[in-house]
Structures are given as structure tokens and as C-alpha cells.
N, C-alpha and C positions, 0 to 999 in steps of 0.2 A: 161336515160333508153336505154339500148342496145337492138336492134331488132335482133333476131336470127332465122335463117332458118336451120332446120336439114334435111339433105338429106340422107336417109337410115334409115329404122325403124326396123332394126334387133337388135342384142344384144347391139352394141355400141350406136346406136341411142336411144334405150330405156333407157340406162344408163344416157345419157345426158338429156333426158326428165325429169327423176326423179331428177337429180341434179339441172338443171336450173330452174325448176318450184318452187324450194324453195328459189331462189335468187331474192330479190326485184328489183335489178338493171337490171335484164335480162327478156325480154319478148319473148317467143317463138311465132313467127308469123305463123309458119307452119311446118308440118312434111310431108316429101315427100318420097314415096316408090312405085315402079311399082307393087309390090306384095300387093294386097289388103288385104291379110290375115296376113300381118306382125304384130307382137305383138306390135310394137311401135305405129302403127296406131290406134289400139284398145285403147291403153293407152292414146294417144293424144285425142281421142274422149271423153274418160272419164274425161279428164282435160279441155275439151271445147276448144281444140286447133284445128285450121284449118288443114286439111290434103289434099293431092293431089298425083297424079301419075307422073306428068311431072315437073321436077324442073325448066325447062327453062322458064316456065310461071311465076315463082316466083322471078327470079333474077332481081332485079331492084335497083334503087338508094336508096330505103328506108331500105335496108338490111345492118346492120352493121357487122354481123358475119355469115358466112356459115360454118356449121359443116358437113363435108363429112364423113359419117359413113358407106358407102357401102363397103369400102376396095378395090374398083376397081380403079386402077391407071389411066386408061383412063378417067373414070368419073371425077376424081380429076383434070386431065389436062383440060377437057372441062369446068369444073366449073371455074377454074382459068382464062381461056381464056374469058369466058362469063361475069365474074363478073365486077362490078364497081371497079375501082382501089382503092377506099377507103374501100372496103369490105375486111375483114380478112377471109381467108379460113383456117380451121383447118382440117388436113388430117385424114383419117380413122384409121391410126395406133394408134392415140391418143384415138379415140373412143373405139377401142377394148381393149386397156389397161385399160381404166376407167371401161369398162363393167366387165372385169375380177376382178378388185379391188372391184367393187360394189357387185358382187356375193360373193366374199370372205368375204367382210364386213358383208353382210346379214347372211352368214353362221355362222360367228363368233358370231354375235349378237344373233342368234337363239340358238347357243350352250351355250353362256353365260347366256341367259335367262333361258334355261332349267336347267343349273346347279344351278342358283340362286333359281329357283322354287323348285328344289330337296332339296336344303339346307333349304329353308323355311319350306318345307313339313316335313323334319326330325326334325328341331328344334321345329315345332309346335306340334309334336307328342311325344316328350319326356316328361317324368313325372316331370322333374325339371323345375322350372321357369327360364327364362333368360331375362335379360334386357341389351341392348347395348346402350352406349352413345358415342357421339363424344368428341373431345378434349375440347369443351366448356361445357360439361355436358348436352347437349341436347339429349333427347331420340331419337334413330334412329330405334330401333327394340324392340319388346316385343312379346313373344310367348304366346300361348293360356294358358299354365299352369300358367304363371305369371299373366295373367288376372284373372284366377280362384282363385289363392292364394291371390292376393292383393285386388280382388273384385273391380277393376277399368277397364272400357272399354278401348280398344286399342286406339280409337280416342281421348280419354282424356289423353293419354300418349304421343303419337308421337309428335315430334317437340316442346316439352316443357322441361324446365329445370327439371332435375330429382328431385330436392329438392322441387319443387312445388307440386309434386305428392307424394313423400315419403320424408317427412320433415327431418327425421334423417338418410337419405342415406349417406353412406361414400364413394360413388363412386367419388365425387369431390376431396376428400382427396387422394384417390388412384391415380387419375390423377396428382395431384400435387407432390406426393411422388414417383410415378413410381414404387411402391412396391405393391406386391400382399398381400391380406389378406385371409387366408385360414380358413374355417370352423368357422366363427364368428356368434354369436347369435345376432338376431335383433328382436325387437318387433314392429310390424306394427301398423298403426293407427286403424286397425280393431281388435287389440288385439291378432292377431295370432303371434306365435313365429316361426321364420324360422332360418335355418342354411344356411349361405351364404358364398360363396367364391368370392372375387372380384379380378380381374386381369387386369392390364393395357395392352392395345394393342399397341405394339411397332413394327414398320415395319423394314425392312431389313436395312434401313438407320439410324436406332436407333432414329427415330422420333416418338414421341407419337401421336397417331391418335385417341385415345379414351380409353374406358375401358368397361368391361362387368361384370355382376354379374350372377352367377348361384346359385339357392337356392331351398330349399324344405321345405315344411311345416313339423314341427316336428311331428305333428299328423299323417301325411302320413308315416313318418319314423316308428312311432310306429305301425301303421297299417301293414306296410310292414313286420316289424319284427314279428308281430303276425301271419302273413300268414306263411304257411309252406314252406318258401323259402329254397331250398337246398343249403346252403352256401358251404357245402363240395364239392358238384358237381362243383360249380363255381371255387373253389380253384383247384380242379383236372384239370379242363379245362385250367386255366391259367398256371398251371405247365406244362401241355402237350404242350401248345403253346411255352413256353420258351424252353422246352427240344427239340422241333422239329425245332427250328429256326437255320438257317445257320449262323447267327451272334453269335459271342461268347458273352455270358451274365454271369455276376457275380454279386451277391448280398451280401452286408455285413450289420450287425446290427449297432446300434448307437455307439457301441464301436469300430467299424472297424474290427470285427471278421467275417470270412466268413460264410454265411448262405446257399448259393446255387450257383452252376455252372451248365452249360449245356454241352452236348457232344462236341459242336463246340468249346467251351472254352478249353476243354481238348485236342482237336486236335491241337490247336494253341500253347498252353503252354507246352504240354506234362505232365501236372499235373493232378492228379486224385482228386476225392472228398475228400479222406482221407488227401491229401496234403493241401487242402484249407479250408474245413469246420471246424470252430472253431479256425482257425489260423489267425494271423494278416493280414491285407490287403496288407502288403508289401512283403509277402512271394513269390509272383509270379513275382516281378519286378527285371529285370536284370539291367536296366539303366533307371533313371528318378525318379520323385517324385510320391508318391501314390496319385492318383486323388480321391480315396475314402476318404482318410483322409482329403484332402483339402476341399471336398464338405461337409463332416460332420462338419468341422470347420467353413466354410463360409456360409453354408446353400444355396449356389448358384450352379447351374449346370455349368459344363465345357464341351466344345466341341472341337474336332479335335486336341487333345493333342498327340504329337508323343512320343512314348517310346518303349523300348524293354522288352519283357516278356519271362519267361520260361528259361530253361537251354540252349535252342537253340538260345536265344536272338532274337526271332521273332520281326520284325519291325511292329508295329501296330499303328492305330489311335484310341484314346479312347474318348468316350462320357460318362459322368457320371452325374446322376441327383439325388437330395436328395429325400428321402421318408419322408414326413411330415404328421403326424396324430395329429389332434387337436392342431395344432400349435407347436407340439414337433417333433424334428428330431427322426426318428425311424430307419434310415439306409440310404443306397444309392444303386442305380442300375447302373452298368457299362456295356457298349456295346463296344466290341473290333472289329476293322476291320483289317484284315490281309492284309498288303501291300507288304509283302516279295515276294509273288508270282507275283504280278503285276510288281515289280521292276525286278524280274528275267526275266519275259516275255519281258519287255521293253528292257533289256540288250540284250536278244537274238535277238530281232527285230533290234536293232542297229547294231549288228554284221552281221546280214543277209543283212541289207541295205548296209553296208560297202563293203561286198563281191560283191553285185549287182552293186554298183557304179563303181567298177573296170572293169566291163564287159559291162555296158550299159551307154549310154548318158542320163543324167537326165534333161537336160535343152533344151528348144525350143526357137524359136525367140520370143515367147510371154513373156519369162522370161527376155528379154533384154529391160529394161525400158528407155524410152526417146522418144522425138519427135523433137529434134533439127535437123537442116539440116545436120550437120556433121554426127550424128549418123544414120540418115535415109539413107545417102549415103552409109555408111559402111554396113548397113543392106541389102540394095538393092544389093550391090555387093556380099554379102555373100549368099543371096538367089539365085542369078544367079549361083554362084559357087556350091551350093548344087545340082543343077540340071545337072551338068557336071562332068565327071570323072577327070577333071584337078586337079593338085596339087594346094593346097591353101596355101599361105604364109600370116599369120596374123602378122601385125606389129603394135606396139603401146607401150606406156610406161607401166611399171610394175603396175599392179592393175587396168588396164582399162577393163578387162573382156575378154581377148583373149581366155581363156579356155571355157567361156560361148559360144562364137561364134563357137568354135570347136564342142561343144556338139550340138548346134543348127543346124549347117551345116550337121552333121551326121543324126540327127533326121528328117531333111527336105529331105534327099537324099533317093534313092531307096534301100540303104543298111541299113535303120534304124532298120530292124528286125534282123540284125546280130550284131556281137560284136563291141564294141567301146573300143579300148585299149589306155590308156594314158601312156606316157613315158616322164619323165623329164630327158633330156639328161645331165643336169648338176649334177644329183644326183648320177651318177655312174662313177667309174673309167673305162678306156677304155676296159680292159680285161673283167670286169664284164658286161659292157654295150653290148659288142659284143656277149657274150654268152646269154644275156637276149634277145637281138633283133633277133639273127639268130639261137639260140639254139646250141646244141652240140651233137656229137655222143658219144657212149660209149667209155671210155678210152681216151677222148680228153685231160683230165688233171686230176691230182690227186683230188679225192673227187667228181668226176663226177658221176652222177647216172647211175645205170645199165640200159642199153637200151637207154641211151641218154635222151635228153629233147628237146621238140619243143620250138622254140623261139616265141617272141611276134608277129613277122610278120606272122608266121604260125597260131598262135592263132587268129589273126585278119583276116584271109583269108575270103573273100567275105564281109568283114566289113570295118571298118575304123581304122586307127592308128593315134594318135595325138602325134607328136614329139615336145615337148615344149623345149624352150631354145636351138634351133637348132644351134645357133652360138657357143655354148660351145663344139661342137664335135671337136675332134682332127682331124688333116689332114688325118691320116690313116683311121679313122672311116668315114670321109667324102668321101673318095675314095670308101669304101665298100658300103656306102649308095647310092652313084652315080650309082654303078653297079646294085643295086636293082631297081633304078628308070629307068635305061636304058633297062634292060633285063627282068624285072618283075619276077625275081627268086632269091633265096638265096641259100647259101651253109652253112651248119652247121659248127661250129668250129670243126676242126679235120676231117671233111668229104671232099669228092670230088664230090659227086653227087649233081647237082643242083636240087632245089625243086621249081616248078612253084607256084607263088602266084598271087592272084587277090585282091589287097588291095587298098583302097582309102587313100591317105596320106595327112594329114593336119599338117602344121608346124607353129611354132610361134617363135617370137624373139622380144626383146626390144632393140637389138643392131643395130648399123649402119653397115650393111653387106657390103656396098660399101667401107667404110673405112677399114673394115676387109680384103677386097680383096686387097686394096692398100698396106696393111701391111703384105700381104701374110699369113694371119691366116685363110682365108676362100677361098675355091676353087671357081674360077670364073665359071667353067663349072657347078658345083653344083648349084651356084647362079642362073644361067639361067634356070636350070631345076626346081628350086623351085619357081622362080619369075614369073611364067606364069600367076598367078592370085593373085597379092598382094592386100591385104585389109588393109587399114590404119584405126585403131580404135582410135577415138578421145579421148583425155584426158578429165578428168572431168571438168577442168577449161575451156576448149573450148566449153563445153556444159552445162554451169552453169544453164541455164534455165531449164534443165532436173531435177534439184534438187526437184522441186515441185512435180514431179511424182515419182522420185527415192526414196526420203526419206520415204514417206508412205509405199512403197513396202518393204523397208529394215526394217522398224518398225514392219510390220506384220511378216516378216521372223524371226526377233530377238524375238518377242513375242512367237513364236512357240518354238524356241530354249531354251528360259529362263523361259517359263511358265508364262509370264506376260500378262497384258491386257492394254497396253498403246495404246491409240486411235489416238493421233495426236501430232503434234508439233506446238507451237504457233508462231505467226508472227515474234516476236522479235528474237526468236531462229533461225527461218528460214532465216531471213535477215542476221544474224551473220554468219551462215554457208555459205550463198551465197557470203559473202565478203572474204572468205578464199580462198587460192590458190590451195589447195588439191594436193600437190606434190605426195602423195601416192594414188591419184585417188579414185575409188570406194571402194577399199580395206580399205583405211584410213577412208573414210566416214563411212563404216560399223563398223569399230573399234570404232570410236568416238560415234556413236549412241549406240553401245553395252555398252560402259562404262557409257553413260548417263543413260541407263536403270538400270544399276547396282546401281548407286548412288541414284536412285529415291526410294521414299517410296512405299511399296507394294500396297498401295491403290491409288497412284497417276496415272492419266490417260493421262496427257498432259506433253510433254517435254517442259521445259522452259529454258531460257538462263542460269539460275543458275545451271541447271543439266549438261550443256555442259562442258566437261573437258577443261583445259587450252590448247590452240593451240599455236603453235610456231609463234610468230609475225613476224619472219623473212621470213616466207613462204608467201610473198606477192610480187606483181610485182611493182618495182620502176623504174621510168623513169630516164635514164641517157644516156650519149653519148655511142654510139656503138663504140667498139674498132676499131680504125682507122688502116689502113694498111700503110706501108712505100712504097713509089713509087719507091724507088731505091733498093729494095730487091726482089730477085726472078725473074722468067721469066714472059713474057707477060701473059701466061696462068694463072699463080699464081695471077697476078694483076687483071685479068678479074674475076676470081673466088672470090677474096676478095671483089671486088666491088659488085658482084652479091649477095654475102652473106650479105653485109652491107645494100644493097638496100632492099632485102627481109625482113630483120629485121625491117627496118624503116616502110615499108608498113604494116607489120604484127602488129607492135605496134600501128600504126595510126588507124588500124581497130579493136583495142581492142582485139587482138589475136583471131579474127574470121577468120578461114582459108577459108571459102567460099567467104567472102567479099574480102580477100586478093588476092585470085586467080583471082577474077573478075577484080580487079583493075590492077593487073599485066598482065591481058589478057592472062592467061595460064590456062590449065585445072587443076582441083583440084588434079587429080592424079599426074600431073607434079609437082605441088606445094609440095605435100607430098614427092615426090622423092627428090626435092632440099632441103627441110627442113631436111630430114633424112640424106642427103649427108653432109650438113653443121652443123648437130647436133643442129638445131635451136629449142629450147624448151623454154617455158615460164619461167621455173625455173632457167635457166642459162643465160637469157638475161640481159644485163645491162640496167640501166635507160637511157631514152632519155630526153633531155632538149630542 
């Protein structure tokens, strides 16, 4: 038996009193609160629990658990200081959460009870008798009309097999067959004749949970018929309901000929009553099978069937149900839902989002998933860069998320309310890229617009511009970009007047810029302008522990894209993905998960190993000797660099390709390690095995 002391008799403490008083293994020894009017103290007195105002008098060796429910952190600290070391202290935040949950639970229970009472009230006041049994044929509910018709009291019915009360009941047969029986005659033991309909109760998981029977005394039916009931008025009312419905409704007879349509149906199909009434059920179908004819043939309803109707080929979802009278099919009723308008609106929304994406950054640092040391370092550097106007150079392999970092940096900066322009420098020829970046004046070249055109730098003024694949710029374009960085102004193509700009520049590359400088394909002065705040984004293999966070995030994203409801990935599939090298990084991972979802059945919710598409077995790290250098070739500098490259590779491999551990063993900074690895093009995928 655990002895519990509750400090704080407010909402949180009261919740704990209610909960713990129901647990046999817990004994509440006291409830403490300085406010003598606290609701928890009153409740404790009702439960016969000791109360007090000073918790310090209660803290002793006999207390196993102290629940601090005041929400005051200083009180919590004092309690922790004063408690016996074997005593467990639960902070107030837990108490408040439980209090909220208890209130919500009680509210839901009250609402559920009210709904159940309303249902029982309705069922007890209908003229038809009703009996409900569970899957074993045990009576669970009987209304007052059933008691009156059968002449058996409710207490003699409940929790008894139905055939002990009504010997010739067919409800057990309906449970076994899972098929309903409509308008069947039955003679009761009191010699009354009833007309009954028996229906199995099947839940959304297609599991049988029971059955119910609705019946009426034939004598009552005769009496009702003898009463002057205005059936014509009822018919008019039903027709009015159908005609005023916004859902398109169509009714056919037992031969499949049209009987009735409503205005909503005419709006969707473009067909009038003269086109439908008395005509075959197939007359309105442009593409697909007639669900009316299928239902008339099978006597079973159909739901959610997609087809096209009318001359305009409207895309609709169709639900059709049979109309059965005295066990005979008399026709069917169909309801059409127009999805063409929804699709059009969705398409418009996608186009609007595409336009917005080109002008706004849509990701923040919260969208960059992972908690590995390598990723945390990159995130910290990026957050620092977001708060400064310095040029940021994002470096990393293809597919690591450089563009996400660019979006997040813009959204974290004081320019987040202005435009974010993205430019892929490798996607344009020089002449096109120059006019796109800097704009042009009227008459600058043939085909130029009248009045000229502002470039992307001007469009991004007071905002940010993201130059991806910066290493792909030609040398002349590099020179022009360098002038923009130095002077903060641009000159339109064909113009002479400089235009001042105030733009935050974020660049990215997966290339080795240092080697590009040595090969004279990248300007050294531009490099030093861009490399003021380099951020190295780790590859996925370097942060494989992030897969446990990253994969659920990507599954959620792909669910939204594909309209699926996959909940998780099982352990076997997760371990398999962790063993892969991921040369394509996060982009490849998203591709693999997307293909897995495509291969899954629409009702499956867990990604298993069998769903994962085949991965290239060569994309793994194998140990072998590092390429040795010849001591008699090249200069001393070459030999030193060769040795440095070899040694870094050995340490990198020995530390299982963890850059943080490698830098620590080499006794250099992580940034210096990134520089040297980029210099020597050291990557997991191109390293040879070590023995």
C-alpha cells in the first residue's frame, strides 16, 4: 500500500483525490491547502481524508508519494528539498493535465448519457415494438411497445436468450446468416400475429455485434388503417423533401425504368423529367455501369461508386439502395454527389499554392526533423545566420535538404514578411539567367517586353533570394554576381543606370568549390564573399539515428499527398532502412516511402518489409584499403596532402562515419573537418574498404 500526500486542493488536487480514492493500492493520508475554502478539502472531508494547511508538518518518512498540485514552482522546489529521498514527488503540471482530462471525461460521459437517455426515450415512445440482442442472442434492450405486444415484463426479458422468451424467434438465424428478413409474419405464444423485420447489426469493421427486430401487432395496423390517416398528405410531404434536397435523387421501378428525379439531379446531369421518367436507368450514364440495374439484380445496396453522368460527363459518387416491399423488389433509390466542383476547386487551390510557393518560404526550422549532433550543429549555425544579414553558403550532398534550410533561414529572419525568391542557377543558360536575375530595359534584345522587365533581384528587394547550384554559374556571371555583392546594386541588361537593392542572399551547392577554384572554374574572390557563413548539412547516413523521427514525419506528409492513412512502420522495416547507405539522402528516403505506400493495400496502415521496394545492395559501406600514395611522385605539399587525406579517411571510418567523433579524435573543430573533407571530396559513398 502506497501512502500518498496531496499538496494543493484546487482543480489538479481534486482530480487526484477522485482517481486515487478508487485505487486499492493507494492510500491518501492527507490533503493540504492554505486556502480553507478549496474544493479539494471539502471533497477530502467527504471521503474521510485528513486535511491541513501546512504541508511541512506532513512530510515525513512514512510518505511514499507527494503530489504537488499547486502549480507553484517554488513550492515544488521546497518540497523536493524537504522530502525524504525515498519519497517520489509528482509536479503540478501533471495534476493540471489530469484535471483537464477528468473534466473532459466527465463532460463526455454526461453527453453520452444524455444521448443514450434520449435514444431510449425515443425508442420507448414509438408505436412499433423493438428487441435488440447481442451476438450470442442475449436480449440487451426491449422497448415499452414490445412489452405491451408480447405481454412479458422487461425484467423477464433482459439478459436472457431470446428463444427462452420467444421460442420461435428467428433472430438467432439472422445472426448466423447475417442477412435481414423484411416484413415477416410471426405468431406469438399469446396468439397475437405480428409483422416483423429482423436486421443484423454489423459494425464498420464488418463484425457482427448482434441483431434487432422491429415489429407491430397486425391488429394495430388494422386499427391504424381504419383511422382516418391522410396517406396522401404523407406522400406529398415525402415528395417535397425529395424535391427540396440539395443531393441529386433518382428513383426507378422494379424494371429499371425512371419514376422520379429532383431538381438537383437535373442540375448535375442536364437531363429533364421527360428525358428520364419511363426511360431505362442507363439513359443518364456517360461512363460506367448502371448501379440501379445492379441493385435490382443483387437486392443489395451499393455505396461510393464513381461514374460520369449526363452529356457534360459530370464526375459523381453514387449510392443506390433497393426498395423492398413484402419481400419483393419494387425499385431502387439513387443519390448522386457531384465531385466535379470539388475537383475544380482543388485544382484552383493547387495552382494558387504553386504561385504562392514561388514568392514565399513555406518551411521553418520545425520542418527540419532530427536530433543528431550533426544536424543540431547545422541548425544552430543556420539560426545564427538567420539573425544576421551575412551571406549564407549551404553545403551538402544532393537531397540533404539545403532548400529547406534556405526557407527556414528566411522565415526566421526579420525579412520573413517579404518575398522569398528561389533560383536554380543550373536551370538557365547564361543569357537567360542574366535577364532573369537582373532584368532588362526596353529594346535590350529582340522579343523583349515593352517597358522592360524587373529582374529577380529587384523582385526580392527587402526580402531574400536563394541561389541554388551556385557552382554552375559561368565565370562571366560570377563576375556580375560579385559586383552585386560588393555594391548592393544591379544594372539591367541593356541599361546603364544602377538600381540599388537590399536583398538577403542565400546560396547552396553540392560541389567542391575549393577544387573548382584550383581548376579556375570558380572565382576565388567570389568564394570569399560567399563563404562568410558556411553551413555544412550532414548526409542522411551520418545521422541515421534520425530515421526514427524522420520516417513518421515523411509518412504523414505522403499520406496528405496520396490521400492515404498509413499510421506507422514496423520494426523490421525500420531496421532494414537503417542498414541502407542512402546515397540519395532524404530525397531518396521520401521516394522509397512513397513507392511503399503505392504498393500497399488501401486498407493497410502499417508499412512492412514486404512493402519496401528493392534497394541497390551496392549502396553500402565496405571496408578496404585506402588508396595509397606514391612517395616518389609530386612535391612535398602533395605528399603532405595525400597523407592528410589518407589519415582523415582512416579516422572517419574508425568512428563509423560520425563527423563529430572524427573531429574530436583529430583534435580539430567540426567546421575545419568539414572544410578538409570537402577539399578532399571525402564521402561515405566513394570511400574504399579498410581491412
